[in-house]
Phi, psi and omega in degrees: 000132182270188181300327182289340184279346180224168175294138185297321180294328174295320179295321179296316177300316180298316180295323177298314178300316180297318181297320180290322185280337186279134180258345183277115185303313179297324179292321177299318180300318178295316179297316180295327176295316176297319180298317178301315179296317181295319179294321178299314179297318179297316179297319178299316178299318179295319179299315180298316181295314180297316179297319180295318180294315182292333179265359177080015177292135182251005184263030178287146172286140179292151176293146182276342184286151176262140176269120183259106182281338183283356178260005179284147179295145179255000000 
């Protein structure tokens, strides 16, 4: 499953875990390259979203993530 199949922030977390756990240098290099691309894509999405909000565009796609209020500290 590629980046489009899951939430991008979940993929970034997964790549971070993989990079820390991996002992093989070439594999770490590959993981870090993927991580760099995923972070770049995430940043681009944030830029587009911020620009749309600041310019008053209302045609943004809704975020796919669910906000879970029952996990907030009490």
